[in-house]
TIVO-2410 file (N, C-alpha, C; in nm, 3 decimals):
# residues 78
REC num residu      c1      c2      c3 atome chaine
REC   1      M   1.685  -0.515   1.231     N      A
REC   1      M   1.567  -0.455   1.129    CA      A
REC   1      M   1.476  -0.399   1.195     C      A
REC   2      G   1.405  -0.288   1.084     N      A
REC   2      G   1.320  -0.178   1.159    CA      A
REC   2      G   1.187  -0.259   1.146     C      A
REC   3      E   1.080  -0.167   1.203     N      A
REC   3      E   0.945  -0.190   1.236    CA      A
REC   3      E   0.903  -0.226   1.071     C      A
REC   4      I   0.829  -0.328   1.073     N      A
REC   4      I   0.730  -0.377   0.973    CA      A
REC   4      I   0.590  -0.292   0.947     C      A
REC   5      M   0.560  -0.208   0.820     N      A
REC   5      M   0.454  -0.142   0.792    CA      A
REC   5      M   0.360  -0.244   0.711     C      A
REC   6      K   0.230  -0.247   0.712     N      A
REC   6      K   0.140  -0.332   0.658    CA      A
REC   6      K   0.053  -0.258   0.560     C      A
REC   7      F   0.023  -0.311   0.427     N      A
REC   7      F  -0.073  -0.208   0.334    CA      A
REC   7      F  -0.163  -0.327   0.277     C      A
REC   8      R  -0.277  -0.272   0.283     N      A
REC   8      R  -0.424  -0.372   0.197    CA      A
REC   8      R  -0.353  -0.380   0.049     C      A
REC   9      A  -0.337  -0.507   0.003     N      A
REC   9      A  -0.313  -0.510  -0.181    CA      A
REC   9      A  -0.454  -0.577  -0.199     C      A
REC  10      M  -0.518  -0.532  -0.339     N      A
REC  10      M  -0.608  -0.609  -0.363    CA      A
REC  10      M  -0.543  -0.650  -0.505     C      A
REC  11      I  -0.574  -0.798  -0.540     N      A
REC  11      I  -0.490  -0.855  -0.610    CA      A
REC  11      I  -0.609  -0.944  -0.718     C      A
REC  12      K  -0.568  -0.986  -0.786     N      A
REC  12      K  -0.671  -1.053  -0.928    CA      A
REC  12      K  -0.602  -1.126  -1.034     C      A
REC  13      K  -0.653  -1.232  -1.095     N      A
REC  13      K  -0.595  -1.280  -1.215    CA      A
REC  13      K  -0.706  -1.239  -1.309     C      A
REC  14      S  -0.617  -1.214  -1.429     N      A
REC  14      S  -0.708  -1.120  -1.527    CA      A
REC  14      S  -0.617  -1.201  -1.663     C      A
REC  15      D  -0.659  -1.285  -1.707     N      A
REC  15      D  -0.617  -1.369  -1.815    CA      A
REC  15      D  -0.488  -1.426  -1.739     C      A
REC  16      T  -0.392  -1.424  -1.831     N      A
REC  16      T  -0.270  -1.472  -1.804    CA      A
REC  16      T  -0.192  -1.362  -1.719     C      A
REC  17      W  -0.244  -1.287  -1.669     N      A
REC  17      W  -0.176  -1.185  -1.572    CA      A
REC  17      W  -0.232  -1.176  -1.445     C      A
REC  18      W  -0.146  -1.145  -1.342     N      A
REC  18      W  -0.193  -1.097  -1.186    CA      A
REC  18      W  -0.158  -0.937  -1.242     C      A
REC  19      I  -0.285  -0.872  -1.160     N      A
REC  19      I  -0.297  -0.736  -1.165    CA      A
REC  19      I  -0.323  -0.686  -1.018     C      A
REC  20      G  -0.274  -0.577  -0.952     N      A
REC  20      G  -0.299  -0.535  -0.822    CA      A
REC  20      G  -0.235  -0.412  -0.773     C      A
REC  21      W  -0.300  -0.385  -0.694     N      A
REC  21      W  -0.290  -0.220  -0.646    CA      A
REC  21      W  -0.297  -0.211  -0.482     C      A
REC  22      L  -0.212  -0.121  -0.399     N      A
REC  22      L  -0.249  -0.100  -0.287    CA      A
REC  22      L  -0.311  -0.002  -0.229     C      A
REC  23      V  -0.413  -0.055  -0.196     N      A
REC  23      V  -0.556   0.034  -0.134    CA      A
REC  23      V  -0.480   0.177  -0.045     C      A
REC  24      D  -0.379   0.148   0.053     N      A
REC  24      D  -0.342   0.259   0.103    CA      A
REC  24      D  -0.253   0.364   0.062     C      A
REC  25      L  -0.202   0.297  -0.032     N      A
REC  25      L  -0.102   0.407  -0.119    CA      A
REC  25      L  -0.154   0.400  -0.270     C      A
REC  26      P  -0.231   0.525  -0.278     N      A
REC  26      P  -0.275   0.573  -0.441    CA      A
REC  26      P  -0.157   0.554  -0.522     C      A
REC  27      G  -0.162   0.504  -0.639     N      A
REC  27      G  -0.056   0.492  -0.760    CA      A
REC  27      G   0.043   0.398  -0.759     C      A
REC  28      V   0.042   0.298  -0.609     N      A
REC  28      V   0.116   0.156  -0.628    CA      A
REC  28      V   0.023   0.100  -0.674     C      A
REC  29      N   0.064   0.037  -0.829     N      A
REC  29      N  -0.023  -0.083  -0.869    CA      A
REC  29      N   0.057  -0.158  -1.005     C      A
REC  30      A   0.075  -0.269  -1.012     N      A
REC  30      A   0.149  -0.337  -1.096    CA      A
REC  30      A   0.083  -0.462  -1.134     C      A
REC  31      Q   0.156  -0.530  -1.260     N      A
REC  31      Q   0.069  -0.636  -1.339    CA      A
REC  31      Q   0.179  -0.713  -1.354     C      A
REC  32      E   0.158  -0.865  -1.350     N      A
REC  32      E   0.304  -0.960  -1.348    CA      A
REC  32      E   0.207  -1.068  -1.402     C      A
REC  33      K   0.320  -1.185  -1.442     N      A
REC  33      K   0.303  -1.286  -1.517    CA      A
REC  33      K   0.253  -1.401  -1.363     C      A
REC  34      T   0.293  -1.397  -1.261     N      A
REC  34      T   0.286  -1.497  -1.142    CA      A
REC  34      T   0.249  -1.389  -1.015     C      A
REC  35      R   0.135  -1.443  -0.928     N      A
REC  35      R   0.108  -1.366  -0.838    CA      A
REC  35      R   0.219  -1.357  -0.724     C      A
REC  36      E   0.330  -1.404  -0.715     N      A
REC  36      E   0.458  -1.418  -0.629    CA      A
REC  36      E   0.550  -1.258  -0.696     C      A
REC  37      E   0.547  -1.260  -0.847     N      A
REC  37      E   0.627  -1.154  -0.886    CA      A
REC  37      E   0.525  -1.017  -0.872     C      A
REC  38      L   0.405  -1.019  -0.880     N      A
REC  38      L   0.297  -0.939  -0.838    CA      A
REC  38      L   0.328  -0.845  -0.681     C      A
REC  39      L   0.333  -0.943  -0.612     N      A
REC  39      L   0.320  -0.897  -0.483    CA      A
REC  39      L   0.469  -0.846  -0.433     C      A
REC  40      E   0.591  -0.893  -0.493     N      A
REC  40      E   0.695  -0.824  -0.466    CA      A
REC  40      E   0.710  -0.691  -0.517     C      A
REC  41      S   0.648  -0.691  -0.679     N      A
REC  41      S   0.659  -0.554  -0.774    CA      A
REC  41      S   0.586  -0.456  -0.680     C      A
REC  42      L   0.454  -0.518  -0.609     N      A
REC  42      L   0.383  -0.426  -0.528    CA      A
REC  42      L   0.464  -0.351  -0.402     C      A
REC  43      K   0.523  -0.487  -0.349     N      A
REC  43      K   0.627  -0.405  -0.222    CA      A
REC  43      K   0.737  -0.321  -0.278     C      A
REC  44      I   0.798  -0.337  -0.395     N      A
REC  44      I   0.893  -0.258  -0.411    CA      A
REC  44      I   0.853  -0.082  -0.448     C      A
REC  45      G   0.715  -0.123  -0.495     N      A
REC  45      G   0.663   0.029  -0.544    CA      A
REC  45      G   0.629   0.103  -0.401     C      A
REC  46      A   0.557   0.007  -0.286     N      A
REC  46      A   0.539   0.107  -0.168    CA      A
REC  46      A   0.710   0.146  -0.141     C      A
REC  47      E   0.791   0.068  -0.120     N      A
REC  47      E   0.920   0.106  -0.086    CA      A
REC  47      E   0.989   0.242  -0.160     C      A
REC  48      D   0.940   0.236  -0.301     N      A
REC  48      D   0.970   0.337  -0.367    CA      A
REC  48      D   0.894   0.456  -0.327     C      A
REC  49      L   0.766   0.481  -0.325     N      A
REC  49      L   0.700   0.558  -0.291    CA      A
REC  49      L   0.728   0.614  -0.133     C      A
REC  50      L   0.770   0.568  -0.032     N      A
REC  50      L   0.758   0.591   0.095    CA      A
REC  50      L   0.912   0.648   0.103     C      A
REC  51      S   0.976   0.591   0.025     N      A
REC  51      S   1.129   0.679   0.029    CA      A
REC  51      S   1.146   0.803  -0.013     C      A
REC  52      T   1.039   0.840  -0.128     N      A
REC  52      T   1.033   0.956  -0.205    CA      A
REC  52      T   1.043   1.078  -0.072     C      A
REC  53      A   1.140   1.175  -0.109     N      A
REC  53      A   1.123   1.310  -0.030    CA      A
REC  53      A   1.020   1.406  -0.021     C      A
REC  54      V   0.947   1.419   0.050     N      A
REC  54      V   0.853   1.501   0.102    CA      A
REC  54      V   0.858   1.678   0.087     C      A
REC  55      P   0.847   1.728  -0.007     N      A
REC  55      P   0.882   1.891   0.003    CA      A
REC  55      P   0.784   1.957   0.101     C      A
REC  56      F   0.814   2.021   0.177     N      A
REC  56      F   0.765   2.096   0.277    CA      A
REC  56      F   0.765   2.254   0.226     C      A
REC  57      E   0.648   2.311   0.231     N      A
REC  57      E   0.613   2.439   0.218    CA      A
REC  57      E   0.628   2.542   0.349     C      A
REC  58      A   0.724   2.677   0.341     N      A
REC  58      A   0.704   2.700   0.474    CA      A
REC  58      A   0.565   2.774   0.543     C      A
REC  59      E   0.582   2.739   0.676     N      A
REC  59      E   0.481   2.784   0.729    CA      A
REC  59      E   0.375   2.639   0.738     C      A
REC  60      A   0.393   2.517   0.679     N      A
REC  60      A   0.295   2.398   0.689    CA      A
REC  60      A   0.359   2.343   0.800     C      A
REC  61      Q   0.256   2.220   0.813     N      A
REC  61      Q   0.301   2.127   0.942    CA      A
REC  61      Q   0.249   2.024   0.899     C      A
REC  62      M   0.320   1.912   0.929     N      A
REC  62      M   0.256   1.785   0.891    CA      A
REC  62      M   0.233   1.706   1.020     C      A
REC  63      T   0.110   1.658   1.014     N      A
REC  63      T   0.050   1.586   1.153    CA      A
REC  63      T   0.015   1.471   1.111     C      A
REC  64      T  -0.047   1.387   1.202     N      A
REC  64      T  -0.102   1.232   1.208    CA      A
REC  64      T  -0.255   1.275   1.263     C      A
REC  65      I  -0.375   1.205   1.204     N      A
REC  65      I  -0.500   1.206   1.288    CA      A
REC  65      I  -0.517   1.032   1.320     C      A
REC  66      E  -0.607   1.043   1.398     N      A
REC  66      E  -0.624   0.915   1.449    CA      A
REC  66      E  -0.778   0.881   1.432     C      A
REC  67      I  -0.861   0.793   1.350     N      A
REC  67      I  -0.987   0.768   1.337    CA      A
REC  67      I  -0.979   0.619   1.372     C      A
REC  68      P  -1.131   0.566   1.417     N      A
REC  68      P  -1.148   0.422   1.462    CA      A
REC  68      P  -1.174   0.335   1.326     C      A
REC  69      A  -1.132   0.223   1.359     N      A
REC  69      A  -1.114   0.132   1.256    CA      A
REC  69      A  -1.235   0.115   1.232     C      A
REC  70      P  -1.291   0.094   1.080     N      A
REC  70      P  -1.442   0.045   1.045    CA      A
REC  70      P  -1.486  -0.099   1.073     C      A
REC  71      E  -1.593  -0.079   1.069     N      A
REC  71      E  -1.653  -0.218   1.162    CA      A
REC  71      E  -1.619  -0.314   1.118     C      A
REC  72      W  -1.619  -0.302   0.939     N      A
REC  72      W  -1.597  -0.437   0.851    CA      A
REC  72      W  -1.437  -0.478   0.860     C      A
REC  73      T  -1.332  -0.446   0.926     N      A
REC  73      T  -1.210  -0.461   0.938    CA      A
REC  73      T  -1.234  -0.605   1.048     C      A
REC  74      L  -1.105  -0.692   0.990     N      A
REC  74      L  -1.093  -0.816   1.070    CA      A
REC  74      L  -1.083  -0.803   1.232     C      A
REC  75      E  -1.025  -0.688   1.208     N      A
REC  75      E  -0.988  -0.672   1.396    CA      A
REC  75      E  -1.129  -0.651   1.490     C      A
REC  76      N  -1.223  -0.602   1.413     N      A
REC  76      N  -1.336  -0.573   1.498    CA      A
REC  76      N  -1.414  -0.697   1.488     C      A
REC  77      R  -1.391  -0.788   1.417     N      A
REC  77      R  -1.475  -0.917   1.405    CA      A
REC  77      R  -1.450  -1.014   1.532     C      A
REC  78      G  -1.582  -1.039   1.573     N      A
REC  78      G  -1.585  -1.093   1.729    CA      A
REC  78      G  -1.547  -1.271   1.674     C      A
***
């Protein structure tokens, strides 16, 4: 099995529905009747988005950047 990626999900109950979205993947959102179904729909949405081919333009370069984790992250709490 490959590496596991983690994404932050904002979820909440709204009347009889669970709604949520992935903070780190704009456009991935869902609405389901149960929390479990919502989380599964968000996983499927993320997999679909990440498996979409990214077209490259001539002369373009893809790279990554690194930034320090913000102070509010759990990893930085003592």
